[in-house]
N, C-alpha and C positions, 0 to 999 in steps of 0.2 A: 481405855478411857476414851468417850467418843471426843472426836478433833473435830470442826467446822472449819472451812476454807469460806470466810464472810470479808467482803470489801470493806475497805478503810470507814464510807460513809457509817455501814452496819456500824461496825465497831464503835465510832464514834458516837453513835445514837444511842447502844447500849450502856456505854459508858456512863452518858449522862443520865439515863434512867437512873442507874443503880446510885449517882451521887444523887440523886433528890431523893432517894428514898421512895420511889413511885415505879417497883420492877412491875405492877398491874398495865402498865400503860401499853408497854410492849406486847404483852401477853393478850390484849383486848385487841390491838391491833392486828396481831398476827390470824388471831381466829374471826373475824369479821367480814375479812373477804370485801372490801370497799371499794377497791378498784374497779374500771368498768368491765375488762376484758376477762377473759374468760381463766388467763393465768394466775389472776388474782384469785382467783378460788383454789389456790394449791399446786403442788408440784404435779406433773404427770406419772402416773403410773405407767412406764415405758414397757414395762412386761404382759401387764395386763390391758392396758390401753383405756382411755378415757374419752369422752364426748369432745369434741373437735368447737362446740360452741353451746352458746347458754340454751339456746332456744333445741338444740337436739333433745335434751334429756326430757322437755316439759311437752313437745311436740310429739317422742315416740310414746310420752304418760298417755296424751290425748286421746293419739291412735289406739294404742291398748285399750282404754277404758270403755271409749267412743265405737260401737262394733254393732255387729249383726243386730243382739237381742235390742237395741235402742232403738231398729225399725218394725221388727215382726214383736219381742215380746213386748216391749213397756206400753206399746197400743193394745195389744190384746189383754194383758193386767188391766189397764184403764177401765176398757169398758166392761168385765167382769166385775169389776170391784167399784164399779158406780162413777166412773168416769173423774170429773174434778174433784170427785171426794179423795180418790187414790193419790193425789199429788201431796195432801198434809200428812198423812203416814209414810210417804214415801219422804218427803223434806226431812222430818225428824228422825227418820232412821239413816239417812245419809249423812247427818250431823251426831247423832250416839254411836253408830256402828259404823259406817263406810268408813267416812273420813279420821277416824281414831284410827282403825287398824292399817290403811293408809299412810300415813305418817310413821307410824312403828315399822313398818315395811322398809319406806325408804330411808327413815334414818338410819336403821338397823344396817343394811344393805351398804349404804353411803360409809358409816364408820369403818367396818371393816373390809371394805371392798373384795367381799366374798360372795358366792353362788348360793342358790338354796340349802345345798348339802353342807357345806363347808363351813356356812354362816353358823352353824348350829355347834362351832366350838366354844359358842358363849355357856353352852351347857351340853354336854355330849353324850348324857343320857336320853335327849329327846333327837337325838342327832336323824334316827328313823323317820321325821316328821318331815326331811327334807326329802327323805327317798320318796316319800309319800306324794311329795309336790311333784316330784319328776315322773312317777307314774300317771299320776295326773292328767299332767299336762302332755305327755306320751300318747294317752289314750284318746284326751281331747284334739289335738293338734292332727289326728291321723281322719278323726272324720269331720275335722273343721275347714280343713281342704277340700274335703267333698262338695261341702254346702260352697265353698268360693270355685269349686268346678260347675254345679250348677249354674251361677252366677255367668262364670267366663261362656258357658255354653247358651243360654239365652241371650248374652249380649252378642256372641256372633249371630245367633238367629235372627236377632234385629236387624243386622245389615242387608235390608231388603225392601222393597216398595209395597209388600204388605206382610205384614207379620203374618207369621205360620199358623196361630192359634187361633187365626179368625176365619170361621165358617165351619161347614158341617161336612164339606164335599171332598177331604182330604181322606189318605188310604187308611189313615188309623181311627179314624171316625165311626160310630155303631150310629145303629139304629134310635140309640137313645138319645143321641147328641143333639142339643134342643139350641138353636141359635136365636139370642131374645129378639133378633132385630132393632133391637132400641142403637142409635145412635146419635151422635150429638152436633147438630150442625154449628157452621160458623157464627151464628147469631146467638147460639146456645141453647136452642130448643133442642128439646126431647122428642121425636116419634113415637107412635104407638107401637106395642110391645106385641107380639106374633107369635106366642109359644104353642108347640106343638103339642098334639094330645096325646103324652106318652105318661107309662104308669113309673117312670123312674128319669124323669130328666137330668143329663147331664151338661154342662157347659162345654165350648169346643176350648177353654184353655187347660180343664179339668183333665178332658180327656188326652189332651195333645200332652199335660205333664204324665199323666199314669201310663199311657199306651205308646206315646212314642219317646218321652224322656228317658222315663225310668222301662216302659214295657214290664211295668211291675207284674212280678209271680203273683200266685194265689196263697202264697203265707212265708213264714219264717222258716219252714224247712225244705222250701225250695229255691236255692241260690240261683238256679239257670244259668246264663253265658252272661259273659261281660259285655258290657256296651259300650264296644270301642271306641264312639263318637266320647262317651264321657271320658273313658279311661286316656284319649290324648288330651283332651283339655284339665284332665290330675295331672299328668306330665308337665303340662305348660304350666300348671299352678305351681307343681314343686320347682320347676323350672327358676321361675320366679322370684319364687322364697330363696332358693341357693343365692342367687344372683345380689339379693338383695344383704344376705348375712354373711356370705363368704368372707366378706374383711371385716367382719364385728360392725361395733357403733360406728367404725369410721367411714362404712357404704352406707348403712341401714339410717344411722344419726340425718342423711342429707335426703335420704328418697323420702320421709315423714314429713318432709318440707311440703309435698306435693301429696302425697296419699294422706296427711292427716287434716288437711286445708279444703281440698276440692271439694272431698261429701258436702261441705257448707254450702257452698256454692251452687253445689246439684238439689241440693233441699230449700234453698232459695227459691231456684228456678222452678220446682215443681208445689212450692206453697204460692207462690204468685198464680200459677196457672190452676191446682187446685181449687183456690178461692174463687176466682173466676167462672168455676163449674156450676150448673143449677143442682142444687142441692147441699151444695157445698155449708151453709149456715148448719144443716141439720146434724151435721156429723160434731161443726166445731161447737153446736150447742151441746150435744151429748157430752163433749169432751170437756168442756170447760166450767158448765153448771155442776156444781156437788150435789150428790144425792145423802144430805146428811146423816141420814139413820142406818148406814151402811157402816159409818165410823164406829158402829158399837160393836161391828160384827170383829173376833179376832182373827181371821182368815185374812181379812184386809188389811190388817198389820202386819201379819207373818208374810204375806207374797209382797207388802211393800221392803219390808226387812231383806229377803230373798232377793229381790230386784235390787237392790243396792249389793248387795253380795254379789252375786253374777255381774254386773254390770261395772264395778271401780276394777274386780279381779285379784282382791286380797286370796293369799294360800295358794295362789298358783305358782311363784316362783318367777313369775315376769317383774313384780316390782321390785322384789330383793335385786333381781339381774340388773335391770338396769339403771339404782340407785349406786347399785357398786361400781358402775363405771363414772360416777360423778369424782370431781375433784374433792377433795377432804374439807373445804369449806366455804362448799356451794350451801346454797341457803334452800335447806331442802323442806325448810317449816313453809316457807312462802309457797313451795309447790304441792304441798299436802292441803293446803288451804285451798289454792286456784283450780287443780284439778276437778277433784269431787263436784265444785259447784259447776264447773264448764262442761262435765258431764251428765249432770242433771239438766241443766240448761239445754244440752245438746238433745236429751230426750224431750224435754215439753216441747223442744224447738220442731223437732222430727214430726211430732204427735199432732201439730199444729197443719204439717203437710199432709201425713197421711191420713186422717180424722176430716180434712176436707174432700179427698178423693173419695175415702169411703163413704161421707154423705152422699157423693155425687152415684157410687154404687148402689147405696139402699133408695134413692130416689130412681133409679133405671128400675132399677127390677121389684120393685114395689113392697120392700120390707123394711124392718126397722134397723139402726145402724148393729147394734148384738149381733141381730141374725147375718149379718154379709159377713163379717169379721170371721178366720178361722187361727188363731197361735200355730206357729211352727213353720213348716215350710209351705204350707198350703195358704199362707197371708202372702209369700214374698213372690212364690214362685206359682201360683193360682191367682188369687183376687186381684193383685194388683196387675199382672199382665191382662186381665182381663180389663181394667178401668184403664191400663193405655192403649190397648187397643181402641177405645170408643174415642179417645180425645183426637181431636184433627193433628196430624204430623203423628201420629202413633209410633210408626221407627226411630223418631228421634229422641222421644219422650221415654221409650223404652230401650234406646243405649242410652241416653243419661243413668236410668233408674240403676240399669244392672251393672253399669261400670261404676256407679256409687256403692251398692254392693260389694260389688269385687275389691274395692280401695279398702273399705270399711272391714271388712274379713282380712284383707293383708296385713292390715296395722296389728288388729290382734294375735293372728298368726305371729308374725314377725316376734311378738313378749313372750310368746309360748314357747315357741322353737328355741330363741337365745337362753330361754332358763331352764330347758333343758341341756343345750350344751355348753353351756358356763358352770352349770352345777356339775356334770362330767369331767369336766376338761380340768375345773378347781381341784376335783377331787385326784388328779394324775396329772397335776403340771408337767412332772417331768418326760412323760411319754406325748403327750396332747399339746399342750401349750405351743410348740412350734409347729404342730402341724393341726393348726386350728381348720382351716380351709377343706383340708382332707376330713377330718372329722365331720364337719359340717356337711359335706357333700354325700358321705357313707348314712349319715342320720337319714337326711332326704330323700336317699335311695331307699333306705330300708322303710319308711313309712309310705313312701307310694307304692310299693311294693303288698304290702300290709293294706294299705287304701284300696286296691283293684277288688278285694272284698265288698264294699262299699258300692262299686260300681257296677256290679251285678244286677240280674234281674229282682233279685231279692237282697239289695245291698241296702235298701230303705227302711227293712224290718230289721237289720243289724245296726244300721245310724241312729232308729229310734231308740232301740235297748241302750247302745252303748251314752247316748246321751242325757236316758232318764236315770242314769245308776252312776255316770263315772264320777261325775261330780257329787252335788247335792251332800250329804252327809258328810262324805271325805273330806270337802274344802272345811265344813264347817267343825270338825274335828282337829284339822290342822291350826285352822286359825283360834281356836279353846288353846291348844299348846302354847302358840305363839304370845298369848293374855300370861298363859301358866308362866311360862318360863320368865318372860322379861320382867311382870311385874309383881312375881311370887317368889321367885329363886334366885334370878339373876340381882332383881330390886329397881324398882322405879327411880328411886335415888341416885344408883350409880349410872344409871343409863340416863339420868338429867344430866349427870358430869359429862357422859360421852357426850352428851348433845352438846353440851357449855364447851366444851373441847373445840367442836364443829364451828358453831354459830357463835361462840362468845357470850352468851349470854343462856340464862336457863327459861324451858319452855314455860308458859302456865300451868298452875295447876289444874286447868283443867281435864288435860291429855291422863295427867295420872289419875284421878278418879274415873277415867272412864277406863281406862287399861287394866286398873284393880277390879273394878264393879261392874260399872257399867254395860260392858262390850261383852263381856264374859257372861252377865247376864242375859243380854238379847241374843248372844251365838244359844246359848241355853233354851231360850225362849222358840227360836227358831227352828231348833231338831224337835221339841216338842209338838210346835204345831205342824211337821212335815210327817209326823207320826201319827196327829192324829186326823191330816188329809189323806192319807197315803194310798194310793189306787196301784194297783199293778198295772203296768206298761202296755198300752195301746196303741193301733196308729187307726185314727179316724173309727168306720165301726168293727176293725180287723182285733179280735181279741187274739191274744198269744197264749201258744198253749207252754203248759210247767218249763219247757225247757226255756222258753225266751228269759222268763223269769229268773231262772238259773243262770243264765248266763250274764244277766244285770247284776243281779250280785254277786256275781265272780269278780265283775270289773269293779264294782264299791270294794269288796274285800282285798283287792289285789292291790292298793295302794293302803287302804285303813291297816293291814296287817303289817305294813313296812314297821309302824312306830312299836308296839310290844315286841317282833321280831328283834326289832335295832337294839332295843331295853337289854333282850339280855344277849343278843353279842358284847354289847360293850360292858356288860358286866361279867361276863365270862372271860373274854380275851383282853379286856384293854382298861379294867378297874385293878386298881392295888388297894392294898389294906388285908389286915387279918380277920377283922370282923363283917357282918352285912352293912352296917352302919357306915363303917370307916370306908368300904367301896362304894357306899350309896354318896357318903360325902365327898368322894374323890369323882363321882360320874356326874356331879350338879356343882363343881367346883369350874367356872371356866378354864381349857387350857393354854398352857404358856404360849398358845401359839396365837391365841385372841386379842385384839386390839387393833388397832391402825396399821393399813399395809405397809406403809412407806417407814422408814426408821426415822425420818426428822421429824415425826408426827408421833413417835412413841417415847413419851415423855412420862413422868412420874412413876403410878403403878404399871403403866405399859413398857417401860424401859428393857432392852433387852440385856441379859446378862450371860455370861458364859462360868462354867464350873472352871474352878483351877485344881492342880491336883491334888492340894490337902482339903477338896470340898468346900473351900470360900467361893465367893463371886467377884466376876469385876465388869464391868461395864465392857461391851463390845467395841473395840479398837475399828474407828471405821471414819472414813473422810466423806461428809455428804456436803454437797455443794447449797447453800441456802441462798435465800435473800433475805432483804430488810425485814419485810411482813413477817417471815416465820421465825425469826427469834424470839424465846420466848423464855422469860427471866423471870425465876422465882428465888427466893430466901436461898434456896440452895443450888442455884445454876449460875453457872460462872462460864465467861467466853473466854478467858487465859488458856494457852495453850498447857500450862503446869498448873494444876491442882492447889488450892491453899494446903496449908497444913495442917494438921487433925486438929488442931487448937479451936480452929474457926466452925470446928462442925457443932452442932447444935448438941448432938448426943455423943457418947461414946460408946467402943464396939462392946455389943452384950458379951458377956461372962457367964451364962447360965449353965450349968454343970448337966444338966438332962439334955443339951440340945444334942442333935445328932452326930454333929462335928465341930469342933474347934473353932474360935474366931479366928479373922485372917490375921496372918503374922507373915503373908507372903512379902520378900524386899522389893519385889518387882511391882507391888503397888504403889499409887500416889498415893491415896492415902487409902484407910480401912471404911468398908462398909459394914453396917449393922446385919447381923446375921437374919433371914426370916423367918418369923415364926412360924412353926407347922401347927396344924389342927390337930391335935391328938396327934395321934403316932402315924399318920398315912404320911410314907412316903413322897418325894419327888414331886408335891403339888403344893402349892402356896395358895390360900385363900389371897383375896386381894386385900391387901392394905396398905397402909401409905408408908413401906420401910424403903423404897426404890428413890435413890437420888438422881434429881434429873439432871442430866448434861446436855 
């Protein structure tokens, strides 16, 4: 029998509630987490670790969600889809799809304190979806750190009195280089442009990017040599990632206090400077005034849904991982409401700064705003450097901008790398839990060496392919599996009960409607829109050979195939039963290990039981120190060291003759427990029924 060591005050409080006939009062207090410090949110998981402060988790989520896509992808989608008109479907999709998946994952991860693979103990048949998360994150973290590498290189290149991408008199420039000759005076006036009479004019920043930073080869089939200045920056980027993650959330949780907040300072500075530039109003007007007729185009809604999906980051494993380090009673519902709103507001706020600068660029070159911007790396590493070079004090503004990009990328990288590490460590805790630092080091070294392919002369072509295919359909399918398992197989009612154990109350019915109907429908809608709008991968004007597209679909299939592959593995090697349906029922039934990680919270159907020699079950004997707020009293829960006699039980032991074992008669048991009913004849696994006695 489980025995708890409690102080006298806790005993007296429990006794008073029992005498009053108000057992629920203690239960509500236990699950509410009403005290002000982090300890009030529950016991610490000493083996796995927890966040050390309440702000650690929410700042990590903000840093993870607000990334490079908020700076270059969101503005590009805005001008592609009618500026302000895009904001309307964007906000709608955030509430219907992004926020619902966000809450599902943070509640799921917090409840069981498991990583992206072991979290699927809730339904072992879909364990492959966890491995799909790991594969997706592994592919993305390799090339994502290369983008961070480019930011680092431009940051170091800005440590000069004159930005190197200014002018056409550098060794990497060609006869097609055209210096527009327009500069911004201190008084904010523009001088006349002088454009050379060339057939194919190229800006200095474009040639600096193509011919010096990348030294880009002719195509996908020509990798060329490693660009060693980029390789050194890549090494530095991985060193920073390792140092921030080597101690787990104990270290990364403190780093995000700076990395998640400082970009907002830089954005504010750039916004103030941007709105004072000539032509800024032109960009802001395009950004804020909707083109209402575009709302009738399905593509606009599809782009909005995809952007929300990529921005908030469900199905990558990062949300599950971050939430798994929460204490049991942390208010994850509050975070799920706050972070998506903050993320969307950050995209809008960043758009103000970016479009003010783009309006200035359009004014400078005599073009319309949609003709100035290009999505992807060209926006961050060609257009912005060109604009920053035209602002007085260009090196200072360039330093701020690329340092901001570095921090934005770093926070997202933390989430994805931590997701990979936690998934593997949780799967093999016996070998890796005590060697976490060494495993993180090995992971970073492995990804660094793979990343060297991306810093060759043809590396940008490989990066574009992986970026084009590695996520996309894979993320959508994993998210669909999450909704299918939680809403339909495990059941929203049961999941609501799990959330009630953590928060002390049931969530609003709105979440249930979204998880069961609206969100899966929107995911299917996004998949259809991606199929309708599908175009093969390209880089600028370069069209990839068939081998490039084959590599891309291989990257997509590498994660997708994990789902059916592990279904087969689970069925062949881990299922039990005589018939197909019995094996299937076994695999969609939560495993015995599913539930809260700490024994003090494993009450009701999650109470651990140990089999006796005669096949009966008794509660595991363990002394667990608990605090006053953790005492849970129910009609069959007692704090006495000795259990009450059998006559006080609400029911008698079953004597059904068709059970696989006899009712318990062991003289060592303080009182008899009911035998758990089995589903059909499936052995060794019981469905979740309320047969367990909570102690």
